[in-house]
C-alpha positions in Angstrom: 142.5 114.2 101.3 141.9 117.5 99.6 142.1 117.1 95.8 141.7 119.7 93.0 140.8 118.2 89.7 141.9 120.2 86.6 140.2 119.4 83.3 139.2 121.0 80.0 135.9 119.5 79.2 135.4 118.3 75.6 132.5 119.6 73.5 129.2 118.2 74.6 128.0 117.7 71.1 130.0 114.5 70.8 130.4 111.7 73.4 133.5 111.9 75.5 134.8 108.9 77.4 137.3 111.2 79.1 134.6 113.6 80.4 132.8 110.5 81.8 135.9 109.2 83.5 136.6 112.5 85.2 133.1 112.9 86.4 133.0 109.3 87.8 136.3 109.7 89.6 135.2 112.9 91.2 132.0 111.3 92.4 133.9 108.2 93.6 136.4 110.3 95.7 133.6 112.4 97.2 131.6 109.3 98.2 134.7 108.0 99.9 134.9 111.1 102.1 137.6 113.1 100.2 137.2 116.8 99.6 137.3 117.2 95.8 137.0 120.5 93.9 137.2 121.2 90.2 139.1 123.8 88.2 137.9 123.5 84.6 137.3 125.1 81.3 134.7 124.0 78.7 135.3 123.8 75.0 131.6 124.6 74.6 132.3 128.1 75.7 134.5 128.8 72.7 131.4 129.3 70.5 130.3 132.2 72.7 133.6 134.1 72.4 134.0 137.2 70.2 135.7 136.8 66.9 139.1 138.1 68.3 138.6 135.7 71.3 138.1 132.8 68.9 141.1 133.8 66.9 143.2 133.9 70.1 142.4 130.3 71.1 145.2 128.6 69.2 147.7 131.0 70.8 146.6 129.7 74.2 147.2 126.1 73.4 150.9 126.1 74.2 150.6 128.5 77.1 147.8 130.4 78.8 149.3 132.9 81.3 146.0 133.9 82.7 145.3 130.3 83.7 148.6 130.1 85.4 147.8 133.1 87.5 144.3 132.1 88.3 145.1 128.6 89.3 148.1 129.6 91.4 145.9 132.0 93.3 143.3 129.2 93.8 146.0 126.9 95.1 147.5 129.4 97.5 144.0 130.1 98.9 142.8 126.5 99.2 146.0 124.6 99.7 144.9 121.2 98.3 147.0 118.1 99.0 147.3 117.2 95.4 146.3 118.5 91.9 145.0 115.9 89.5 145.4 117.0 85.9 143.4 115.5 83.1 142.9 117.3 79.7 144.5 120.7 79.3 143.6 121.3 75.6 142.7 123.8 74.3 141.9 126.4 77.0 144.0 125.4 80.0 147.4 124.5 78.6 150.5 123.1 80.4 150.5 126.4 82.3 148.6 124.5 85.0 151.8 122.7 85.8 153.7 126.0 86.3 150.9 127.0 88.8 151.5 123.8 90.7 155.2 124.4 90.8 154.7 128.1 91.8 152.7 127.0 94.9 154.5 123.7 95.7 151.4 121.5 95.3 152.2 118.1 93.8 150.6 117.2 90.5 149.3 113.9 89.3 148.3 113.6 85.6 146.2 111.0 84.0 147.3 110.4 80.4 144.1 109.6 78.5 145.8 109.5 75.1 149.2 110.0 73.6 149.5 113.8 73.4 152.8 113.8 75.2 154.4 112.2 72.1 151.9 112.8 69.3 150.3 116.2 68.6 146.7 114.8 67.9 147.3 112.1 70.5 146.1 109.2 68.3 149.3 107.7 67.0 147.6 107.4 63.7 147.8 109.0 60.2 145.7 108.2 57.2 143.9 105.4 59.0 147.2 103.6 59.8 149.3 103.5 63.0 152.0 106.2 63.0 154.9 106.8 65.5 156.9 109.3 63.3 156.8 112.0 66.0 157.4 109.6 69.0 160.8 110.5 70.5 161.4 113.1 67.9 160.4 116.6 66.9 156.7 117.0 66.0 157.4 118.5 62.6 156.0 115.4 60.7 152.6 116.1 62.3 152.6 119.6 60.9 153.8 118.5 57.5 151.0 115.9 57.3 148.3 118.0 59.0 147.6 115.3 61.5 145.0 117.3 63.5 141.8 117.7 61.6 143.7 117.2 58.3 145.0 120.8 58.7 148.6 122.0 58.9 147.4 125.2 60.5 145.3 123.5 63.1 148.2 121.1 63.9 150.8 123.9 64.6 149.6 124.9 68.1 149.6 121.3 69.2 153.0 120.7 67.8 154.4 123.8 69.4 152.9 122.9 72.7 154.4 119.4 72.6 157.8 120.8 71.6 158.1 123.6 74.1 156.4 121.8 77.1 158.0 118.4 76.8 160.4 119.0 79.7 157.8 120.8 81.8 155.6 117.7 81.6 158.5 115.5 82.6 159.6 117.6 85.5 156.3 119.1 86.7 154.3 115.9 87.3 155.0 113.6 90.3 153.0 110.7 89.0 151.8 109.9 85.5 148.7 107.6 85.5 148.7 105.5 82.4 145.4 103.9 81.7 146.9 100.7 80.3 150.2 98.9 80.3 150.4 99.2 76.6 150.3 103.0 76.9 152.9 103.0 79.7 155.3 100.9 77.8 155.1 103.0 74.7 155.6 106.3 76.6 158.5 104.8 78.5 160.2 103.9 75.2 159.5 107.5 74.0 161.5 108.9 76.8 159.0 109.8 79.6 160.5 109.0 83.0 159.6 105.4 83.5 159.9 105.5 87.3 157.0 107.9 87.4 154.7 106.1 85.0 152.1 104.0 86.8 149.3 101.9 85.4 145.9 102.8 86.8 143.1 101.5 84.6 139.9 103.4 84.4 137.1 102.0 86.6 133.5 101.6 85.6 130.5 102.0 88.0 128.6 98.8 88.6 125.5 99.1 86.3 123.5 97.2 89.0 122.4 94.4 86.8 124.0 92.0 84.4 122.7 90.8 81.0 119.9 88.2 81.2 119.3 85.9 78.3 121.2 85.8 75.1 121.0 89.4 74.1 119.1 91.1 71.3 121.7 92.9 69.1 125.4 93.6 68.5 126.3 97.1 69.6 128.7 99.7 68.5 128.7 102.5 71.0 131.0 105.5 70.6 132.3 108.2 68.4 131.6 107.8 64.7 135.1 108.4 63.4 137.6 106.6 61.1 140.0 105.9 64.0 137.3 104.0 65.9 136.9 101.5 63.0 133.5 102.6 61.9 134.2 102.1 58.2 135.8 98.8 59.0 132.7 97.7 60.9 130.5 98.7 58.0 132.6 96.7 55.5 132.6 93.6 57.8 128.8 93.9 58.3 128.2 94.1 54.6 130.3 90.9 54.2 128.1 89.2 56.8 124.9 90.4 55.2 126.0 89.1 51.8 126.4 85.7 53.5 123.0 85.7 55.1 123.7 87.7 58.3 124.2 86.6 61.9 120.5 86.5 63.1 120.6 89.7 65.2 120.8 93.4 64.1 123.7 95.8 64.5 122.8 98.8 66.6 125.1 101.8 66.1 124.9 104.5 68.8 126.9 107.7 68.7 127.8 110.8 66.7 130.8 112.2 65.0 132.3 113.1 61.6 131.0 110.0 59.9 127.5 110.4 61.2 126.0 111.2 57.7 127.8 108.3 56.1 126.6 105.9 58.8 123.0 107.1 58.7 122.9 106.8 54.9 124.4 103.3 55.1 121.9 102.2 57.7 118.8 103.7 56.0 116.3 101.2 54.8 118.0 98.2 56.2 116.4 95.7 58.6 119.8 94.4 59.9 121.2 97.8 61.0 119.7 100.5 63.3 121.4 103.8 63.7 120.0 105.4 66.8 122.1 108.5 67.3 123.5 109.7 70.6 122.2 107.9 73.7 122.2 109.3 77.2 123.9 107.4 80.0 120.8 105.4 81.0 120.1 104.4 77.4 123.8 103.4 77.0 123.6 101.1 80.0 120.4 99.6 78.7 121.7 99.0 75.2 124.9 97.4 76.6 122.9 95.0 78.9 120.8 93.9 76.0 123.8 93.1 73.7 125.0 89.8 72.4 128.4 91.5 72.3 129.8 95.0 72.2 132.0 95.8 69.1 135.2 97.9 69.4 137.0 97.7 66.1 139.4 100.7 66.5 142.1 101.1 63.9 144.2 103.3 66.2 146.1 102.1 69.3 143.5 102.7 72.0 145.0 103.8 75.3 142.1 102.1 77.1 138.7 101.2 75.8 136.0 102.2 78.2 133.1 100.6 76.3 134.8 97.2 76.6 134.9 97.5 80.4 131.3 98.7 80.5 130.4 95.6 78.6 132.3 93.5 81.2 130.4 95.1 84.0 127.1 94.1 82.4 128.3 90.5 81.8 128.6 91.0 78.1 131.6 89.9 76.0 133.4 92.2 73.5 134.7 91.8 70.0 137.7 94.2 69.8 140.8 94.9 67.7 143.8 92.8 68.7 146.1 95.7 69.4 146.7 98.6 71.9 145.0 98.3 75.3 142.4 95.8 74.0 145.0 93.0 74.2 145.1 93.4 78.0 141.4 94.2 78.5 140.0 91.3 76.4 141.2 87.7 77.1 140.7 86.2 73.6 138.4 83.3 73.7 137.8 83.8 77.4 136.0 87.1 78.0 135.6 88.1 74.3 137.2 87.8 70.9 140.1 89.8 69.3 140.2 90.3 65.5 143.1 91.2 63.4 143.4 95.0 63.4 142.1 96.7 60.2 141.0 93.3 58.7 137.3 93.4 57.8 137.2 89.6 57.1 138.7 88.8 60.5 136.1 91.1 62.2 133.3 89.5 60.3 134.5 86.1 61.4 134.6 87.1 65.0 131.1 88.6 64.9 129.8 85.4 63.3 131.5 83.3 66.0 130.3 85.4 68.9 126.7 85.1 67.8 126.7 81.4 66.7 127.3 79.8 70.1 124.8 81.2 72.7 126.1 78.9 75.5 129.7 79.9 74.8 128.7 83.5 74.6 127.0 83.3 78.0 130.1 81.8 79.6 132.3 84.5 78.1 129.9 87.1 79.6 130.1 85.5 83.0 133.9 85.4 82.9 134.0 89.1 81.7 131.9 90.1 84.7 134.4 88.2 87.0 137.3 90.1 85.5 135.5 93.4 86.0 135.1 92.6 89.7 138.8 91.9 90.0 140.3 94.7 88.0 137.8 97.5 87.0 135.4 98.0 89.8 135.0 101.3 91.8 136.6 99.7 94.8 139.8 98.9 92.8 139.7 102.3 91.2 139.5 104.1 94.5 142.3 102.1 96.0 144.7 102.9 93.1 143.8 106.6 93.1 144.4 107.0 96.8 147.7 105.1 96.5 149.0 107.3 93.7 147.9 110.5 95.5 149.8 109.4 98.7 152.9 108.6 96.6 152.8 112.0 94.9 152.3 113.9 98.2 155.2 111.9 99.8 157.5 112.7 96.8 156.9 116.5 96.9 157.1 116.6 100.8 160.4 114.7 100.8 159.4 111.8 103.0 162.0 109.1 103.2 161.4 106.0 101.1 158.1 107.4 100.0 156.7 108.0 103.5 155.6 111.6 104.2 157.2 113.2 107.3 154.9 113.3 110.3 152.6 116.3 110.6 153.4 117.6 107.1 150.9 119.7 105.3 147.2 119.7 105.9 146.3 116.1 105.0 147.5 115.0 108.5 148.0 111.3 109.3 145.3 110.2 106.8 148.0 110.1 104.1 149.4 106.9 105.5 152.6 105.3 104.1 152.5 104.7 100.3 154.3 101.9 98.6 157.2 102.6 96.3 160.1 105.1 96.2 160.4 108.8 96.7 159.5 110.8 93.6 161.0 114.2 94.5 162.9 116.4 92.1 
């Protein structure tokens, strides 16, 4: 198939699981013989804009007419079978969906977070879960300044959600949710349930599993309140006061809490803050872990680091809510702690390090679950299936089957499962 991937890349100064997922999917599809091209904008480029250009960026969040025109021209010239939309904030905007409609090219959208029902996409406010805007107008988000603690910064996101809600609903053939928990919440919020499919993110095989018992506990990700960083520090201080767990905590990443984390770790033997790792160092750090810790206080739509741990045969300790509940089988492939509870997190960390034999068995079962549900082969199969379904829906094939000889994908499209998704 011929696929055009649409993505606004997040700033490179901070780790982005979404950028990683997009890059890995593009590589996977190309290796499988599909023709894949990319239409993208980069948030890094905002810094090089003139002052008027920077001031104009918020105005482009709800709608970027230049992007609509540029993408439509690209689609008319190249005629891809399907457009795969990822992030459109802040420089692309939902205008990309209008370009697809203008040219009759079906769109598939991966929903990496909750921006279709929550302006900042986190379903969290003041460190607690929040669904005040779900199924309603986004005015509460503006009132509380949910994006970057700023009412002014939240306004473009709220406006975009309000004015583009129906465009998302009508302009996308298939929504790819990255967990069942995310799908269920979005369906309850009013998104068309018949077009919401679960397609977990896949993780490339790291090539080797953990050998031995592991050397450290690992937090790997963005250093932010929503990721449970402060909760982890509180739990670790509790463990340290009780004599520790025998292995150090390694914290890798960057983010708004970086200074706080660095100051907390300074001068301690039981904590190492190592900054931002590249991909090779990340794989190495995961494979040498007793367990990976994912204590997010917000409802994670997925949890990439947990699956990366599974691929390396390493168990995870994760918050018992959101997607973690379906990723981590409590007591089987890892442990789940009570969300937001430092004592519960401390107890799980103590337990995961106290039983090396049980930890090793959890790691082996985690790897087995990865092979079954999160490997590249599984990811490719699900992507191809959803693309075929989207193409069939737009082309009007009966019962989801594309009419013979339709478009430029030819007979390779096959016959997808499911119903017709036409409008």
